[in-house]
PASEBA-1860 file (N, C-alpha, C; in nm, 3 decimals):
! residues 301
1> MARRDLET> -2.757/-1.034/1.726/-2.652/-0.988/1.631/-2.526/-1.049/1.739 ~ -2.431/-1.109/1.682/-2.300/-1.108/1.771/-2.248/-0.985/1.857 ~ -2.190/-1.037/1.968/-2.156/-0.890/2.059/-2.041/-0.823/1.946 ~ -1.985/-0.907/1.874/-1.856/-0.818/1.805/-1.897/-0.714/1.691 ~ -2.022/-0.765/1.666/-2.064/-0.696/1.567/-2.147/-0.582/1.637 ~ -2.187/-0.560/1.755/-2.241/-0.475/1.772/-2.150/-0.370/1.847 ~ -2.053/-0.403/1.876/-1.889/-0.345/1.893/-1.837/-0.269/1.807 ~ -1.828/-0.307/1.724/-1.744/-0.279/1.574/-1.779/-0.199/1.475
9> TILPIPNG> -1.713/-0.090/1.446/-1.759/-0.027/1.322/-1.717/-0.058/1.177 ~ -1.789/-0.080/1.113/-1.699/-0.102/1.002/-1.709/0.034/0.894 ~ -1.588/0.040/0.842/-1.554/0.146/0.768/-1.557/0.127/0.662 ~ -1.575/0.262/0.545/-1.570/0.233/0.435/-1.438/0.229/0.384 ~ -1.429/0.198/0.261/-1.282/0.203/0.198/-1.251/0.329/0.171 ~ -1.136/0.319/0.191/-1.069/0.512/0.181/-1.000/0.535/0.063 ~ -1.012/0.661/0.008/-0.919/0.725/-0.104/-0.782/0.697/-0.091 ~ -0.679/0.694/-0.181/-0.551/0.678/-0.167/-0.485/0.624/-0.282
17> WFAVEWSK> -0.363/0.582/-0.249/-0.282/0.549/-0.333/-0.224/0.399/-0.267 ~ -0.246/0.312/-0.371/-0.262/0.150/-0.346/-0.206/0.095/-0.439 ~ -0.126/-0.056/-0.422/-0.033/-0.130/-0.526/-0.163/-0.218/-0.522 ~ -0.134/-0.302/-0.650/-0.215/-0.425/-0.664/-0.181/-0.523/-0.725 ~ -0.028/-0.495/-0.777/0.043/-0.598/-0.811/0.195/-0.579/-0.811 ~ 0.301/-0.729/-0.812/0.448/-0.661/-0.811/0.424/-0.633/-0.961 ~ 0.567/-0.573/-0.983/0.571/-0.522/-1.124/0.636/-0.642/-1.174 ~ 0.700/-0.734/-1.144/0.754/-0.829/-1.188/0.669/-0.951/-1.235
25> ELITGQVK> 0.544/-0.952/-1.166/0.439/-1.020/-1.199/0.340/-0.998/-1.336 ~ 0.356/-0.915/-1.425/0.291/-0.841/-1.513/0.379/-0.824/-1.635 ~ 0.373/-0.878/-1.719/0.490/-0.851/-1.842/0.388/-0.782/-1.955 ~ 0.472/-0.753/-2.044/0.404/-0.660/-2.166/0.275/-0.745/-2.232 ~ 0.168/-0.700/-2.240/0.089/-0.740/-2.329/0.008/-0.850/-2.237 ~ 0.018/-0.877/-2.109/-0.033/-0.938/-2.009/-0.191/-0.839/-1.939 ~ -0.284/-0.938/-1.944/-0.415/-0.884/-1.885/-0.423/-0.950/-1.763 ~ -0.511/-0.908/-1.685/-0.523/-0.977/-1.544/-0.682/-0.938/-1.488
33> SIHYFGED> -0.748/-1.020/-1.462/-0.840/-0.949/-1.372/-0.837/-0.982/-1.242 ~ -0.878/-0.860/-1.160/-0.825/-0.834/-1.025/-0.943/-0.815/-0.954 ~ -0.949/-0.787/-0.796/-1.031/-0.749/-0.726/-0.972/-0.671/-0.608 ~ -1.012/-0.550/-0.632/-0.969/-0.484/-0.471/-1.068/-0.354/-0.465 ~ -1.060/-0.311/-0.346/-1.152/-0.223/-0.308/-1.283/-0.221/-0.323 ~ -1.335/-0.360/-0.294/-1.437/-0.394/-0.338/-1.532/-0.394/-0.489 ~ -1.373/-0.377/-0.554/-1.432/-0.398/-0.672/-1.379/-0.451/-0.776 ~ -1.430/-0.503/-0.890/-1.340/-0.590/-1.002/-1.303/-0.466/-1.098
41> LVLFRGRS> -1.203/-0.523/-1.155/-1.120/-0.411/-1.215/-1.015/-0.515/-1.331 ~ -0.967/-0.449/-1.412/-0.874/-0.516/-1.517/-0.759/-0.414/-1.525 ~ -0.649/-0.538/-1.520/-0.467/-0.462/-1.507/-0.422/-0.532/-1.662 ~ -0.346/-0.418/-1.712/-0.252/-0.463/-1.846/-0.170/-0.383/-1.810 ~ -0.050/-0.462/-1.919/0.050/-0.369/-1.930/0.042/-0.326/-2.110 ~ 0.051/-0.220/-2.128/0.075/-0.177/-2.301/0.209/-0.238/-2.362 ~ 0.212/-0.179/-2.470/0.341/-0.205/-2.580/0.444/-0.128/-2.504 ~ 0.416/-0.023/-2.452/0.535/0.055/-2.434/0.609/0.040/-2.295
49> GEAHVLDP> 0.505/-0.089/-2.223/0.579/-0.101/-2.099/0.510/-0.018/-1.938 ~ 0.416/0.069/-1.986/0.349/0.101/-1.883/0.227/0.032/-1.832 ~ 0.190/-0.006/-1.697/0.079/-0.058/-1.680/-0.008/0.032/-1.636 ~ -0.169/-0.025/-1.636/-0.288/0.040/-1.651/-0.374/-0.034/-1.570 ~ -0.488/0.037/-1.495/-0.564/0.003/-1.426/-0.715/0.041/-1.483 ~ -0.826/-0.029/-1.511/-0.929/0.039/-1.553/-1.062/-0.040/-1.479 ~ -1.175/0.024/-1.505/-1.306/-0.061/-1.441/-1.329/-0.145/-1.570 ~ -1.366/-0.264/-1.567/-1.333/-0.391/-1.661/-1.470/-0.374/-1.760
57> YCPHLGAH> -1.606/-0.318/-1.692/-1.655/-0.359/-1.778/-1.689/-0.264/-1.904 ~ -1.713/-0.312/-2.008/-1.748/-0.223/-2.168/-1.842/-0.122/-2.135 ~ -1.878/-0.017/-2.151/-2.004/0.048/-2.139/-2.083/0.040/-2.256 ~ -2.014/-0.016/-2.383/-2.130/-0.057/-2.486/-2.231/-0.198/-2.438 ~ -2.190/-0.287/-2.391/-2.297/-0.405/-2.379/-2.253/-0.453/-2.233 ~ -2.137/-0.416/-2.187/-2.104/-0.481/-2.030/-2.014/-0.586/-2.058 ~ -1.919/-0.590/-2.161/-1.848/-0.721/-2.122/-1.742/-0.669/-2.053 ~ -1.666/-0.803/-1.990/-1.575/-0.775/-1.879/-1.431/-0.767/-1.988
65> LGEGGRVI> -1.350/-0.636/-1.989/-1.239/-0.620/-2.053/-1.113/-0.757/-2.032 ~ -1.137/-0.788/-1.881/-1.023/-0.872/-1.863/-1.052/-1.019/-1.880 ~ -1.166/-1.051/-1.918/-1.197/-1.183/-1.972/-1.172/-1.202/-2.115 ~ -1.046/-1.193/-2.153/-1.080/-1.211/-2.308/-1.019/-1.099/-2.412 ~ -1.009/-0.995/-2.306/-0.983/-0.874/-2.366/-0.821/-0.873/-2.403 ~ -0.772/-0.806/-2.493/-0.652/-0.814/-2.539/-0.598/-0.696/-2.570 ~ -0.443/-0.657/-2.525/-0.386/-0.547/-2.547/-0.339/-0.501/-2.676 ~ -0.381/-0.399/-2.738/-0.347/-0.302/-2.890/-0.279/-0.175/-2.847
73> GDGIRCPF> -0.133/-0.178/-2.856/-0.043/-0.056/-2.816/-0.092/-0.031/-2.659 ~ -0.100/0.088/-2.617/-0.108/0.092/-2.512/-0.261/0.091/-2.448 ~ -0.340/0.068/-2.524/-0.472/0.035/-2.498/-0.525/-0.125/-2.474 ~ -0.659/-0.150/-2.444/-0.737/-0.272/-2.428/-0.836/-0.305/-2.511 ~ -0.829/-0.411/-2.585/-0.964/-0.431/-2.685/-1.035/-0.539/-2.620 ~ -1.194/-0.511/-2.612/-1.321/-0.538/-2.594/-1.306/-0.675/-2.668 ~ -1.309/-0.806/-2.583/-1.340/-0.914/-2.686/-1.493/-0.926/-2.716 ~ -1.575/-0.838/-2.678/-1.689/-0.876/-2.759/-1.753/-0.817/-2.905
81> HGWTYDGA> -1.658/-0.670/-2.880/-1.709/-0.612/-3.020/-1.598/-0.518/-3.062 ~ -1.488/-0.568/-2.999/-1.352/-0.503/-3.061/-1.341/-0.338/-3.037 ~ -1.443/-0.287/-2.913/-1.387/-0.166/-2.893/-1.307/-0.172/-2.824 ~ -1.202/-0.059/-2.858/-1.043/-0.040/-2.772/-1.029/0.088/-2.707 ~ -0.989/0.057/-2.596/-0.992/0.170/-2.472/-0.830/0.201/-2.408 ~ -0.812/0.337/-2.427/-0.677/0.388/-2.409/-0.648/0.377/-2.264 ~ -0.548/0.320/-2.195/-0.512/0.285/-2.094/-0.442/0.397/-2.016 ~ -0.444/0.488/-2.038/-0.392/0.638/-1.962/-0.521/0.739/-1.930
89> SGRCTTIP> -0.623/0.729/-2.035/-0.716/0.834/-2.036/-0.864/0.748/-2.019 ~ -0.863/0.557/-2.025/-0.978/0.507/-2.053/-1.085/0.548/-2.153 ~ -1.061/0.655/-2.233/-1.152/0.673/-2.360/-1.122/0.592/-2.462 ~ -1.273/0.558/-2.523/-1.256/0.475/-2.615/-1.143/0.525/-2.761 ~ -1.086/0.480/-2.835/-1.005/0.540/-2.946/-1.072/0.468/-3.111 ~ -1.102/0.337/-3.069/-1.153/0.279/-3.193/-1.282/0.205/-3.156 ~ -1.359/0.178/-3.273/-1.465/0.112/-3.286/-1.476/0.064/-3.414 ~ -1.409/-0.069/-3.485/-1.385/-0.115/-3.613/-1.445/-0.106/-3.688
97> YCERIPAK> -1.575/-0.092/-3.655/-1.711/-0.118/-3.782/-1.755/0.039/-3.786 ~ -1.726/0.165/-3.689/-1.771/0.279/-3.688/-1.688/0.371/-3.715 ~ -1.678/0.500/-3.793/-1.600/0.602/-3.753/-1.641/0.695/-3.655 ~ -1.775/0.720/-3.633/-1.797/0.817/-3.478/-1.784/0.746/-3.357 ~ -1.704/0.803/-3.292/-1.718/0.753/-3.135/-1.812/0.780/-3.048 ~ -1.902/0.749/-2.940/-2.007/0.840/-2.901/-1.899/0.890/-2.801 ~ -1.982/1.005/-2.715/-1.884/1.077/-2.614/-1.861/1.014/-2.488 ~ -1.976/0.901/-2.457/-1.970/0.863/-2.305/-1.880/0.711/-2.343
105> AAVRTWTW> -1.833/0.698/-2.465/-1.731/0.569/-2.461/-1.634/0.560/-2.397 ~ -1.656/0.577/-2.271/-1.526/0.546/-2.164/-1.540/0.464/-2.038 ~ -1.415/0.427/-1.996/-1.413/0.366/-1.833/-1.330/0.442/-1.751 ~ -1.379/0.433/-1.648/-1.293/0.479/-1.542/-1.152/0.426/-1.519 ~ -1.035/0.529/-1.517/-0.891/0.502/-1.472/-0.842/0.488/-1.346 ~ -0.758/0.424/-1.329/-0.711/0.413/-1.186/-0.551/0.402/-1.166 ~ -0.506/0.427/-1.265/-0.347/0.455/-1.273/-0.275/0.562/-1.173 ~ -0.201/0.538/-1.115/-0.146/0.658/-1.053/0.021/0.637/-1.011
113> DFPLLTEI> 0.111/0.716/-1.049/0.268/0.681/-1.040/0.296/0.730/-0.907 ~ 0.359/0.635/-0.875/0.451/0.660/-0.707/0.564/0.685/-0.749 ~ 0.649/0.823/-0.659/0.763/0.826/-0.674/0.865/0.716/-0.636 ~ 0.946/0.715/-0.723/1.038/0.576/-0.709/1.170/0.604/-0.604 ~ 1.187/0.510/-0.517/1.290/0.517/-0.407/1.406/0.451/-0.490 ~ 1.532/0.554/-0.494/1.631/0.558/-0.535/1.691/0.389/-0.474 ~ 1.690/0.341/-0.365/1.779/0.259/-0.308/1.718/0.114/-0.400 ~ 1.577/0.086/-0.452/1.557/-0.014/-0.501/1.602/-0.033/-0.632
121> GHPDWSEP> 1.684/-0.138/-0.648/1.751/-0.148/-0.797/1.876/-0.080/-0.818 ~ 1.916/-0.034/-0.706/2.040/0.062/-0.712/2.165/-0.043/-0.685 ~ 2.266/-0.062/-0.774/2.377/-0.122/-0.776/2.445/-0.183/-0.630 ~ 2.412/-0.042/-0.550/2.495/-0.070/-0.419/2.413/-0.140/-0.319 ~ 2.265/-0.202/-0.360/2.136/-0.241/-0.295/2.175/-0.369/-0.313 ~ 2.086/-0.487/-0.221/2.096/-0.614/-0.242/1.974/-0.620/-0.356 ~ 1.955/-0.715/-0.435/1.831/-0.748/-0.465/1.700/-0.763/-0.385 ~ 1.606/-0.717/-0.406/1.484/-0.683/-0.309/1.412/-0.847/-0.276
129> RTFELEVP> 1.418/-0.848/-0.166/1.303/-0.946/-0.105/1.159/-0.931/-0.109 ~ 1.081/-1.038/-0.111/0.936/-0.959/-0.122/0.852/-1.084/-0.029 ~ 0.745/-1.016/0.031/0.661/-1.084/0.126/0.525/-1.013/0.124 ~ 0.466/-1.105/0.140/0.296/-1.059/0.121/0.224/-1.132/0.214 ~ 0.133/-1.078/0.251/-0.001/-1.168/0.368/-0.100/-1.084/0.374 ~ -0.219/-1.152/0.352/-0.354/-1.130/0.360/-0.434/-1.096/0.505 ~ -0.504/-1.013/0.537/-0.522/-1.017/0.681/-0.639/-0.984/0.705 ~ -0.726/-1.025/0.800/-0.887/-1.014/0.803/-0.907/-0.876/0.906
137> VHVQDMHE> -0.868/-0.756/0.826/-0.890/-0.620/0.890/-0.884/-0.511/0.800 ~ -0.944/-0.399/0.857/-0.971/-0.274/0.770/-0.811/-0.210/0.723 ~ -0.774/-0.159/0.627/-0.652/-0.126/0.594/-0.618/0.016/0.729 ~ -0.744/0.092/0.752/-0.707/0.163/0.833/-0.643/0.109/0.966 ~ -0.689/0.019/1.032/-0.653/-0.038/1.157/-0.499/-0.114/1.143 ~ -0.429/-0.163/1.019/-0.309/-0.196/0.993/-0.217/-0.065/0.979 ~ -0.248/0.034/0.924/-0.178/0.158/0.936/-0.152/0.220/1.080 ~ -0.282/0.220/1.139/-0.250/0.288/1.280/-0.133/0.261/1.361
145> NNNDPVHF> -0.091/0.104/1.358/0.010/0.063/1.466/0.136/0.148/1.401 ~ 0.156/0.196/1.295/0.280/0.299/1.294/0.267/0.418/1.400 ~ 0.140/0.464/1.443/0.119/0.550/1.525/0.108/0.524/1.669 ~ 0.145/0.400/1.681/0.112/0.354/1.832/0.263/0.296/1.885 ~ 0.323/0.372/1.957/0.478/0.346/1.970/0.432/0.236/2.085 ~ 0.339/0.255/2.166/0.347/0.162/2.334/0.317/0.055/2.285 ~ 0.244/0.029/2.164/0.235/-0.114/2.132/0.359/-0.211/2.086 ~ 0.479/-0.114/2.081/0.588/-0.208/2.035/0.654/-0.242/2.148
153> QFVHGNLE> 0.612/-0.233/2.269/0.675/-0.260/2.378/0.603/-0.388/2.425 ~ 0.459/-0.400/2.423/0.385/-0.511/2.440/0.374/-0.595/2.348 ~ 0.361/-0.595/2.238/0.367/-0.685/2.133/0.467/-0.724/2.065 ~ 0.573/-0.632/2.084/0.703/-0.652/1.996/0.821/-0.709/2.099 ~ 0.783/-0.635/2.232/0.903/-0.652/2.306/1.012/-0.563/2.320 ~ 0.983/-0.454/2.282/1.079/-0.336/2.319/1.097/-0.331/2.438 ~ 1.189/-0.278/2.498/1.213/-0.238/2.614/1.135/-0.091/2.687 ~ 1.103/-0.031/2.556/1.059/0.114/2.632/1.031/0.172/2.470
161> PLPSDISY> 0.929/0.265/2.463/0.895/0.335/2.336/1.029/0.393/2.331 ~ 1.051/0.436/2.175/1.122/0.522/2.169/1.125/0.647/2.138 ~ 1.197/0.758/2.173/1.132/0.889/2.139/1.173/0.903/1.993 ~ 1.018/0.965/1.956/0.996/0.998/1.830/0.966/1.140/1.779 ~ 0.961/1.172/1.655/0.907/1.307/1.614/0.847/1.308/1.524 ~ 0.710/1.373/1.497/0.616/1.339/1.389/0.648/1.469/1.294 ~ 0.632/1.439/1.135/0.627/1.618/1.054/0.547/1.544/0.963 ~ 0.446/1.678/0.884/0.376/1.646/0.773/0.393/1.683/0.660
169> AADGRAYR> 0.386/1.658/0.547/0.452/1.689/0.401/0.324/1.857/0.418 ~ 0.358/1.933/0.319/0.287/2.010/0.325/0.163/2.033/0.251 ~ 0.134/1.926/0.176/0.006/1.915/0.118/-0.064/1.814/0.228 ~ -0.004/1.792/0.336/-0.091/1.686/0.413/-0.115/1.567/0.390 ~ -0.086/1.513/0.294/-0.113/1.394/0.258/-0.038/1.290/0.275 ~ 0.094/1.337/0.344/0.224/1.217/0.366/0.259/1.310/0.528 ~ 0.335/1.183/0.593/0.420/1.249/0.700/0.546/1.140/0.713 ~ 0.619/1.161/0.845/0.741/1.113/0.867/0.757/1.099/1.006
177> ISSRQIRD> 0.757/0.978/1.062/0.785/0.949/1.224/0.952/0.934/1.218 ~ 1.044/0.969/1.286/1.136/0.952/1.328/1.180/0.903/1.467 ~ 1.237/0.782/1.482/1.267/0.745/1.644/1.409/0.729/1.674 ~ 1.452/0.751/1.718/1.580/0.734/1.777/1.631/0.628/1.869 ~ 1.746/0.561/1.869/1.806/0.486/1.963/1.937/0.427/1.951 ~ 2.017/0.412/2.027/2.129/0.364/2.029/2.106/0.202/1.987 ~ 2.202/0.156/1.929/2.189/0.050/1.827/2.366/-0.044/1.824 ~ 2.348/-0.138/1.909/2.503/-0.192/1.872/2.501/-0.272/1.740
185> TPYGRFET> 2.595/-0.258/1.649/2.554/-0.328/1.505/2.733/-0.400/1.489 ~ 2.739/-0.501/1.401/2.867/-0.539/1.395/2.958/-0.426/1.315 ~ 2.946/-0.302/1.304/3.029/-0.195/1.269/3.057/-0.122/1.415 ~ 2.996/-0.145/1.485/3.006/-0.061/1.643/2.915/-0.004/1.681 ~ 2.878/0.082/1.776/2.763/0.126/1.842/2.738/0.276/1.781 ~ 2.618/0.306/1.731/2.578/0.418/1.669/2.448/0.469/1.742 ~ 2.435/0.591/1.722/2.313/0.656/1.730/2.234/0.662/1.586 ~ 2.114/0.575/1.583/2.033/0.528/1.453/1.906/0.613/1.457
193> TLVRDSWG> 1.836/0.645/1.375/1.724/0.677/1.372/1.620/0.580/1.248 ~ 1.534/0.558/1.314/1.424/0.468/1.197/1.316/0.579/1.168 ~ 1.339/0.559/1.051/1.254/0.682/0.945/1.139/0.612/0.903 ~ 0.999/0.640/0.931/0.882/0.556/0.866/0.822/0.684/0.806 ~ 0.822/0.692/0.679/0.771/0.760/0.570/0.618/0.688/0.551 ~ 0.509/0.807/0.537/0.383/0.714/0.514/0.294/0.819/0.384 ~ 0.241/0.742/0.268/0.175/0.826/0.213/0.045/0.800/0.165 ~ -0.035/0.831/0.233/-0.174/0.810/0.260/-0.158/0.687/0.341
201> IGLSSVAT> -0.259/0.620/0.341/-0.246/0.510/0.452/-0.231/0.362/0.341 ~ -0.175/0.382/0.226/-0.165/0.237/0.178/-0.026/0.242/0.120 ~ 0.074/0.341/0.133/0.226/0.301/0.090/0.286/0.389/0.232 ~ 0.421/0.292/0.232/0.485/0.329/0.361/0.620/0.294/0.349 ~ 0.754/0.319/0.413/0.850/0.265/0.386/0.921/0.271/0.541 ~ 1.024/0.227/0.552/1.102/0.153/0.717/1.241/0.175/0.659 ~ 1.311/0.311/0.689/1.446/0.335/0.681/1.534/0.326/0.807 ~ 1.654/0.254/0.833/1.747/0.288/0.907/1.860/0.364/0.874
209> EGIPGAGL> 1.878/0.486/0.945/1.965/0.577/0.903/2.089/0.580/1.024 ~ 2.188/0.655/0.978/2.314/0.679/1.101/2.433/0.545/1.105 ~ 2.416/0.481/1.049/2.533/0.361/1.007/2.625/0.422/0.885 ~ 2.708/0.473/0.869/2.806/0.524/0.783/2.817/0.416/0.689 ~ 2.769/0.476/0.570/2.777/0.396/0.451/2.721/0.284/0.414 ~ 2.632/0.273/0.526/2.525/0.144/0.532/2.368/0.158/0.564 ~ 2.279/0.090/0.501/2.154/0.115/0.496/2.062/0.031/0.496 ~ 1.935/0.010/0.552/1.834/-0.120/0.531/1.708/-0.060/0.513
217> LMFSSTTP> 1.626/-0.087/0.399/1.533/-0.030/0.394/1.382/-0.112/0.374 ~ 1.300/-0.109/0.399/1.150/-0.189/0.386/1.040/-0.090/0.329 ~ 0.978/-0.127/0.187/0.871/-0.056/0.161/0.758/-0.142/0.152 ~ 0.653/-0.100/0.176/0.536/-0.142/0.176/0.425/-0.122/0.117 ~ 0.304/-0.171/0.060/0.195/-0.165/0.009/0.076/-0.205/0.082 ~ -0.021/-0.154/0.139/-0.136/-0.202/0.233/-0.218/-0.221/0.150 ~ -0.326/-0.247/0.086/-0.404/-0.276/-0.037/-0.535/-0.327/0.029 ~ -0.682/-0.235/0.046/-0.783/-0.299/0.078/-0.827/-0.400/-0.032
225> IDQGRTLS> -0.850/-0.511/-0.040/-0.930/-0.605/-0.081/-1.092/-0.554/-0.127 ~ -1.153/-0.554/0.047/-1.299/-0.520/0.052/-1.287/-0.426/0.208 ~ -1.377/-0.385/0.270/-1.407/-0.362/0.426/-1.331/-0.413/0.534 ~ -1.298/-0.568/0.482/-1.298/-0.663/0.598/-1.168/-0.731/0.561 ~ -1.108/-0.665/0.452/-0.968/-0.766/0.417/-0.900/-0.695/0.353 ~ -0.746/-0.683/0.383/-0.646/-0.618/0.331/-0.502/-0.696/0.304 ~ -0.455/-0.676/0.170/-0.332/-0.743/0.126/-0.210/-0.643/0.135 ~ -0.132/-0.680/0.230/-0.024/-0.656/0.252/0.105/-0.694/0.178
233> RWLLTATN> 0.184/-0.640/0.092/0.272/-0.633/0.004/0.409/-0.595/0.072 ~ 0.566/-0.645/0.109/0.655/-0.589/0.147/0.756/-0.596/0.055 ~ 0.892/-0.524/0.066/0.983/-0.510/-0.023/1.081/-0.487/0.052 ~ 1.190/-0.547/0.097/1.318/-0.547/0.162/1.455/-0.554/0.104 ~ 1.502/-0.477/0.141/1.641/-0.469/0.086/1.746/-0.389/0.182 ~ 1.903/-0.400/0.142/2.012/-0.378/0.226/2.098/-0.318/0.141 ~ 2.198/-0.249/0.185/2.321/-0.212/0.114/2.435/-0.318/0.135 ~ 2.470/-0.361/0.006/2.538/-0.493/-0.023/2.652/-0.529/0.105
241> NMVDMAGE> 2.701/-0.422/0.182/2.787/-0.410/0.239/2.753/-0.446/0.388 ~ 2.606/-0.426/0.378/2.559/-0.500/0.532/2.466/-0.641/0.509 ~ 2.428/-0.665/0.373/2.305/-0.755/0.384/2.356/-0.868/0.457 ~ 2.460/-0.932/0.468/2.487/-1.045/0.515/2.535/-1.024/0.671 ~ 2.543/-0.926/0.700/2.586/-0.894/0.844/2.468/-0.860/0.941 ~ 2.362/-0.749/0.857/2.255/-0.719/0.957/2.141/-0.759/0.857 ~ 2.147/-0.731/0.733/2.036/-0.760/0.630/1.897/-0.849/0.683 ~ 1.974/-0.961/0.698/1.893/-1.072/0.688/1.835/-1.062/0.848
249> DFMIGLTT> 1.919/-0.996/0.957/1.823/-1.018/1.099/1.711/-0.911/1.085 ~ 1.728/-0.783/0.971/1.630/-0.691/0.982/1.510/-0.714/0.901 ~ 1.527/-0.803/0.794/1.405/-0.858/0.737/1.386/-0.949/0.808 ~ 1.405/-1.042/0.879/1.365/-1.163/0.982/1.257/-1.095/1.089 ~ 1.308/-0.989/1.139/1.244/-0.901/1.218/1.123/-0.802/1.194 ~ 1.148/-0.791/1.115/0.993/-0.699/1.011/0.882/-0.813/1.003 ~ 0.918/-0.932/0.950/0.834/-1.033/0.884/0.794/-1.068/1.005 ~ 0.865/-1.099/1.136/0.861/-1.202/1.276/0.743/-1.121/1.317
257> GVMQDLRI> 0.767/-0.967/1.329/0.697/-0.843/1.406/0.548/-0.857/1.364 ~ 0.525/-0.828/1.165/0.399/-0.858/1.142/0.317/-0.926/1.187 ~ 0.369/-1.068/1.205/0.291/-1.206/1.240/0.245/-1.185/1.392 ~ 0.329/-1.126/1.473/0.289/-1.101/1.626/0.167/-1.002/1.610 ~ 0.185/-0.909/1.520/0.065/-0.827/1.528/-0.076/-0.900/1.456 ~ -0.069/-0.990/1.397/-0.184/-1.069/1.297/-0.269/-1.114/1.429 ~ -0.201/-1.172/1.519/-0.308/-1.214/1.612/-0.403/-1.112/1.652 ~ -0.302/-0.961/1.701/-0.405/-0.849/1.745/-0.496/-0.822/1.646
265> WSNKVHRA> -0.453/-0.800/1.517/-0.529/-0.735/1.402/-0.671/-0.869/1.382 ~ -0.659/-0.974/1.408/-0.778/-1.073/1.319/-0.859/-1.090/1.464 ~ -0.845/-1.067/1.576/-0.919/-1.032/1.677/-0.976/-0.920/1.745 ~ -0.962/-0.784/1.681/-0.967/-0.666/1.734/-1.111/-0.654/1.681 ~ -1.198/-0.511/1.744/-1.292/-0.462/1.659/-1.233/-0.322/1.640 ~ -1.287/-0.262/1.584/-1.279/-0.088/1.535/-1.343/-0.024/1.622 ~ -1.299/0.075/1.706/-1.361/0.121/1.808/-1.346/0.295/1.727 ~ -1.473/0.329/1.681/-1.460/0.469/1.622/-1.456/0.589/1.717
273> RPVLCEAD> -1.461/0.562/1.829/-1.448/0.658/1.933/-1.378/0.612/2.029 ~ -1.219/0.535/2.036/-1.165/0.470/2.146/-1.160/0.586/2.273 ~ -1.121/0.513/2.390/-1.119/0.570/2.478/-0.938/0.595/2.499 ~ -0.909/0.714/2.484/-0.755/0.735/2.487/-0.703/0.778/2.610 ~ -0.578/0.771/2.628/-0.487/0.800/2.726/-0.400/0.943/2.684 ~ -0.312/0.985/2.772/-0.232/1.068/2.734/-0.123/1.043/2.648 ~ -0.061/0.903/2.667/0.039/0.852/2.600/-0.024/0.841/2.438 ~ -0.108/0.877/2.397/-0.164/0.831/2.281/-0.189/0.946/2.194
281> TYLAEFRQ> -0.076/1.017/2.187/-0.124/1.163/2.093/-0.124/1.090/1.956 ~ 0.004/1.063/1.910/0.025/0.997/1.785/-0.113/0.946/1.722 ~ -0.177/0.860/1.794/-0.308/0.804/1.767/-0.406/0.875/1.770 ~ -0.439/0.990/1.841/-0.517/1.105/1.834/-0.479/1.170/1.695 ~ -0.352/1.206/1.660/-0.355/1.308/1.549/-0.417/1.233/1.415 ~ -0.354/1.103/1.440/-0.376/1.001/1.322/-0.530/0.993/1.280 ~ -0.583/0.982/1.405/-0.730/0.958/1.371/-0.801/1.107/1.309 ~ -0.762/1.231/1.349/-0.773/1.323/1.279/-0.747/1.312/1.123
289> WVKQFYSS> -0.604/1.294/1.107/-0.541/1.318/0.962/-0.607/1.210/0.890 ~ -0.651/1.091/0.939/-0.686/1.003/0.830/-0.816/0.995/0.768 ~ -0.937/1.121/0.822/-1.026/1.131/0.781/-1.041/1.194/0.654 ~ -0.909/1.268/0.602/-0.900/1.299/0.463/-0.935/1.195/0.339 ~ -0.882/1.098/0.389/-0.881/1.009/0.268/-1.056/0.921/0.256 ~ -1.166/0.962/0.346/-1.249/0.934/0.281/-1.356/1.005/0.215 ~ -1.436/0.975/0.146/-1.524/1.041/0.043/-1.596/1.175/0.145 ~ -1.647/1.046/0.241/-1.702/1.135/0.373/-1.674/1.126/0.499
297> PAAAD> -1.607/1.251/0.538/-1.497/1.251/0.655/-1.575/1.187/0.762 ~ -1.726/1.193/0.752/-1.812/1.148/0.905/-1.794/1.018/0.910 ~ -1.739/0.964/0.795/-1.762/0.826/0.769/-1.661/0.737/0.859 ~ -1.503/0.819/0.856/-1.430/0.775/0.968/-1.476/0.757/1.098 ~ -1.579/0.843/1.136/-1.588/0.836/1.288/-1.703/0.719/1.286
END
C-alpha cells in the first residue's frame, strides 16, 4: 500500500446543507440526472418554479427518473410506467392505471431551503459573478481553511494573522468569525471587519464591513461529489458604488487565493489526530464542532 494511503484517514460524507446546481442553470420543467454525496440523484424544477432533488430510482421496478422522466405539475413522472412522485414529499401521487397507491410508493427527498442573502439581486448591488472549481479533497479539509488563520500568512502572503473573534449560533449548526484590520481604500482609511459566516460545512459567506455605504460579498457552496472530490461554487458581488474601484480586486483576490490553496489541498493527507500547537485554537474547536455533521461522530476521528 502507498505511503499516502497509510497516512491518511478517509472521511465519510457528512450531513448538512449543500447546493447541487446554479439556479440559473435549471429552467421550469427541466429534469437533470446528477451525482453528489456518492449518490445518483434527480433534479428538476416544477411548474410552480420550485426546484426539487429526489432519489432517482422508482420503487416500482427501479427505472431512473432522471432518464426520460417528465415534470408533471410539481412532481416527476417515471418514464417506465408513468408513476408520478411529488417533488416536496417524494410520495407517489398517481398511478395512471390503478386507484390504490401502495404505502411504500415513495422516494427520498433531499430539498432544503436556504435563507436568502438580501444583497443578492438587490438593485444597489452588482450583478453576481460566478466561479466554480472541482478539488480532489474531502469537503471538511476545504472548510477547515476558514478556521486556520496562520495559513493566510504563509499561503496567501498576509503579513500576520488578523485579530479575530468566533461566535456560534444558538443551535450550534452555524458560526461566525469576525476579523478586524485597518484598510486603505479608494474612499480613505477605515477599520474594516471581514465577516465569515458558515452554515454547516457546505455553505458560507465572506463580507467586508466598515466602509460607509459600500460593501463586498462572496457566497459559496462547497459540495461533496464523493469522499475524495468536492465542487466549490462561488458567487461574488459588490455595491454598485464600489464595484469598479474595489469590487474587481476583491473578486480577483478571492479566486487567486483559492488557486493558492489548491496546491496544498491536492497534495495533503487528512490527519484524523493532528499534532496541534497553541496557535491552533480555532482548528481544535472546528474538529470538535464538525463531528455533529456525521451520522457516526466517531467517524470524524
